[in-house]
C-alpha positions as CSV (number, residue, x, y, z in Angstrom):
1,M,-41.6,-48.4,-31.8
2,R,-43.7,-48.1,-33.8
3,K,-42.7,-49.2,-36.7
4,P,-41.3,-53.0,-35.0
5,I,-45.5,-52.8,-34.1
6,A,-47.3,-52.5,-37.3
7,V,-44.6,-54.6,-39.7
8,I,-45.9,-57.5,-36.9
9,V,-49.6,-56.4,-37.2
10,M,-48.9,-56.2,-41.5
11,L,-47.4,-59.7,-41.2
12,A,-49.8,-61.1,-39.2
13,F,-52.9,-59.3,-41.8
14,L,-50.8,-59.9,-44.9
15,A,-50.7,-63.7,-43.9
16,F,-54.2,-63.8,-43.3
17,W,-55.2,-62.2,-46.2
18,I,-53.4,-64.4,-48.4
19,W,-55.2,-67.9,-46.9
20,A,-58.6,-65.8,-47.2
21,A,-57.7,-65.0,-50.8
22,G,-56.6,-68.5,-51.5
23,T,-58.9,-70.1,-49.4
24,L,-62.0,-68.1,-50.6
25,G,-60.3,-68.9,-54.4
26,S,-60.4,-72.6,-55.0
27,H,-64.5,-72.4,-53.4
28,L,-64.8,-70.5,-57.6
29,T,-64.4,-73.0,-59.6
30,G,-68.0,-73.8,-59.8
31,L,-68.8,-70.0,-61.5
32,P,-68.2,-68.7,-64.4
33,R,-64.2,-68.1,-65.8
34,W,-64.4,-64.6,-66.0
35,V,-65.0,-64.3,-62.0
36,Q,-61.3,-65.1,-61.2
37,P,-59.8,-63.4,-62.7
38,V,-61.2,-60.6,-61.3
39,F,-61.9,-61.6,-58.0
40,F,-57.6,-62.1,-57.3
41,I,-56.9,-58.7,-58.7
42,V,-59.1,-57.1,-56.9
43,A,-57.8,-59.7,-53.7
44,G,-54.4,-58.7,-54.9
45,I,-54.6,-55.3,-54.9
46,G,-57.4,-54.5,-52.4
47,W,-55.2,-55.4,-49.3
48,V,-53.6,-51.9,-49.4
49,L,-57.8,-50.5,-48.5
50,P,-57.3,-51.9,-44.6
51,M,-53.1,-51.3,-44.3
52,R,-53.6,-47.1,-45.2
53,P,-54.0,-46.7,-41.5
54,L,-51.4,-48.6,-40.1
55,L,-49.1,-47.2,-42.3
56,K,-50.1,-43.6,-41.9
57,W,-50.1,-44.6,-37.7
58,M,-46.7,-45.6,-38.1
59,N,-45.1,-42.5,-39.7
60,A,-47.2,-40.5,-37.8
61,N,-44.5,-38.2,-36.0
62,A,-41.4,-39.7,-37.1
63,P,-38.3,-37.6,-37.0
64,P,-37.5,-36.0,-40.1
65,E,-34.2,-38.2,-41.1
66,E,-30.0,-37.6,-40.7
67,D,-28.2,-38.3,-43.5
């Protein structure tokens, strides 16, 4: 039951993350040009950190897979 719940939470979080990164990124046009690539690199990798606890919870106490 953990995996379906985690997938729904992940999809909702990623949709929000993408929306927030796009919205904030569009407001960076007045800043120096080097800020945009740095922002989008951080935003592109940064979603992993908040997801780690969810992924650990999702896989906790998972029975070993059988072949």
